[in-house]
C-alpha positions in Angstrom: -87.1 37.0 174.5 -84.4 35.6 176.6 -84.5 32.3 174.7 -84.2 34.2 171.4 -81.1 36.1 172.7 -79.4 32.9 173.9 -80.1 31.2 170.6 -78.6 34.2 168.7 -75.5 34.1 170.9 -75.0 30.4 170.4 -75.5 30.7 166.7 -72.9 33.5 166.5 -70.4 31.4 168.5 -71.0 28.4 166.3 -70.6 30.4 163.2 -67.4 32.0 164.4 -65.9 28.7 165.5 -67.0 27.1 162.3 -65.2 29.6 160.2 -62.2 29.1 162.4 -62.4 25.3 161.8 -62.8 25.8 158.1 -59.9 28.2 158.0 -57.8 25.8 159.9 -58.7 23.0 157.6 -57.9 25.1 154.6 -54.4 25.9 155.8 -51.7 23.8 154.3 -49.4 21.9 156.6 -45.6 22.0 156.1 -46.0 18.6 154.5 -48.4 19.9 151.9 -46.6 23.1 151.0 -44.5 23.0 147.9 -41.7 25.2 146.5 -42.5 26.0 142.8 -40.2 24.7 140.2 -37.7 27.2 138.8 -37.9 25.4 135.5 -40.6 22.7 135.3 -39.1 19.7 133.5 -42.2 17.7 134.4 -44.2 19.7 131.8 -41.6 19.1 129.0 -43.5 16.2 127.6 -41.8 14.0 125.0 -38.5 16.0 125.1 -35.3 14.1 125.5 -32.8 15.1 128.2 -29.1 14.6 128.2 -27.3 14.7 131.6 -23.8 15.8 130.8 -21.4 15.6 133.7 -18.0 17.1 133.2 -14.9 17.7 135.2 -11.7 19.6 134.5 -8.6 17.5 133.7 -6.6 18.8 136.6 -9.2 17.6 139.1 -8.3 14.2 140.5 -11.4 12.1 141.3 -12.4 8.5 141.3 -12.6 7.2 137.8 -16.3 6.4 138.2 -17.4 9.6 139.9 -18.9 11.0 136.6 -20.8 7.8 136.2 -22.2 7.8 139.7 -23.3 11.4 139.5 -24.9 10.9 136.1 -26.9 7.9 137.3 -27.9 9.6 140.6 -29.3 12.6 138.6 -31.0 10.3 136.2 -32.7 8.4 139.0 -33.9 11.7 140.5 -35.3 12.9 137.2 -37.3 9.7 136.9 -38.5 9.3 140.5 -39.1 12.9 141.5 -39.4 15.0 138.4 -41.4 12.2 136.6 -39.4 12.3 133.4 -40.1 8.9 131.7 -36.8 6.8 131.5 -37.1 6.6 127.7 -36.7 10.4 127.5 -33.4 10.5 129.4 -30.3 9.4 127.4 -28.3 6.7 129.1 -24.7 7.1 130.4 -23.7 4.3 128.1 -24.9 6.2 125.0 -22.9 9.2 126.1 -19.8 7.2 127.0 -19.8 5.4 123.7 -20.1 8.7 121.8 -17.3 10.2 124.0 -15.0 7.3 123.2 -15.6 7.4 119.5 -15.3 11.2 119.1 -11.7 12.3 119.0 -12.5 15.9 119.3 -15.2 15.5 122.1 -13.5 17.9 124.4 -13.9 20.7 121.9 -17.6 20.2 121.4 -20.1 22.5 123.2 -22.8 20.9 125.4 -25.4 21.7 122.8 -23.4 20.1 120.0 -23.1 16.9 122.1 -26.8 17.1 122.7 -27.7 17.5 119.0 -25.4 14.6 118.1 -27.2 12.3 120.5 -30.7 13.5 119.6 -31.4 15.4 122.9 -33.7 18.4 123.1 -32.4 19.6 126.4 -28.9 19.4 128.0 -28.4 19.5 131.7 -24.7 20.3 132.1 -23.1 19.6 135.5 -19.5 20.6 135.9 -17.7 19.1 138.9 -15.5 21.9 140.5 -14.2 20.3 143.6 -14.2 16.9 145.1 -12.6 15.7 148.3 -12.9 12.3 150.0 -10.7 11.4 152.9 -10.6 8.5 155.3 -10.7 9.2 159.0 -7.4 8.0 160.6 -7.5 4.3 161.7 -11.0 3.7 160.6 -13.1 2.9 157.6 -15.2 6.1 157.9 -14.9 9.0 155.5 -15.3 12.8 155.2 -16.5 14.1 151.9 -17.1 17.3 149.9 -18.5 17.7 146.4 -18.9 21.1 144.6 -20.5 21.5 141.2 -22.0 24.1 138.9 -25.0 23.3 136.8 -27.0 24.9 133.9 -29.8 23.8 131.6 -29.6 24.5 127.8 -32.1 24.3 124.9 -30.2 22.1 122.3 -31.7 23.6 119.1 -31.1 27.3 119.9 -28.3 27.0 122.5 -30.4 29.2 124.8 -29.9 28.9 128.6 -33.1 27.8 130.1 -32.1 27.8 133.7 -31.2 29.4 136.0 -32.6 32.8 135.1 -31.0 34.9 137.7 -27.3 33.7 137.4 -24.8 32.3 135.0 -25.2 28.9 136.7 -26.5 27.2 139.9 -23.9 26.4 142.6 -24.2 23.2 144.4 -22.1 22.2 147.5 -22.6 19.1 149.6 -20.5 17.6 152.4 -20.4 15.5 155.4 -18.0 14.6 158.3 -17.4 11.1 159.4 -20.6 10.1 157.9 -20.2 6.9 156.0 -18.3 3.6 156.4 -16.6 2.5 153.2 -15.5 4.5 150.2 -18.2 3.5 147.8 -21.0 4.4 150.3 -19.3 7.8 150.9 -19.2 8.5 147.2 -22.8 7.5 146.7 -23.9 9.8 149.6 -22.2 12.7 148.0 -23.6 12.2 144.5 -27.1 11.5 145.8 -27.1 14.7 147.8 -25.8 16.6 144.8 -28.4 15.0 142.5 -31.2 16.0 144.9 -30.0 19.6 145.1 -30.1 19.8 141.3 -33.3 18.0 140.5 -35.4 19.8 143.2 -35.5 22.9 141.0 -37.2 21.1 138.2 -40.5 20.1 139.9 -42.8 21.5 142.6 -40.8 20.1 145.5 -42.4 19.6 148.9 -41.0 22.2 151.3 -40.0 19.6 153.9 -37.8 17.8 151.3 -36.2 20.8 149.6 -33.4 21.4 152.1 -31.2 18.5 153.2 -28.6 18.4 156.0 -25.7 17.6 153.6 -26.1 20.8 151.6 -23.6 23.5 152.5 -23.5 27.2 151.5 -20.6 28.5 153.4 -17.6 26.3 152.5 -15.4 25.6 149.5 -14.9 27.6 146.4 -16.8 30.7 145.2 -18.9 30.7 142.0 -20.3 33.1 139.5 -23.5 32.9 141.5 -21.8 34.3 144.5 -21.5 31.1 146.6 
């Protein structure tokens, strides 16, 4: 009888611990957890995307900032969102169209998209840009603010974001990079990440980056 009692107790302990182990194994680690896409571009098979980066005429920036940001977003869409390169219009195609179109500034983003054969337009409007060299050094401080929205070309419908007029992106760093070009690339890469992360199931540990800021700069329709 005693042997039977001991056996039952041991069996119960093993069962309980076993369930605990199974439960533990079934729990996702922070490296496995993902934040669901707000708009899943990964599933938009065979649809061409136009990345349209704009900036107001009064905003003084480097002449190549628009190019750098376009390319950074394009690289993120390819590497992270898994959009095939052939389905993302190149900067050169857009630049040529812009140069040959005298009334380009009067065209809507969807009109530009239609003219270039895009199905979806990712509009990114640069709102603020600051880059300053630290005194007597080759190190830089930087800030880049942008608003972004995704459109369906055919209907002109806003696809993303759902809960606001646009998505506000703010990135910055202090005394972070040596050399102007490296500083610019750090800003645009951070901005590109903060945009593209909403278009695929992004791993939680990659979602937030240190260069992203939510409490500085201008205010937006989204409320900062």
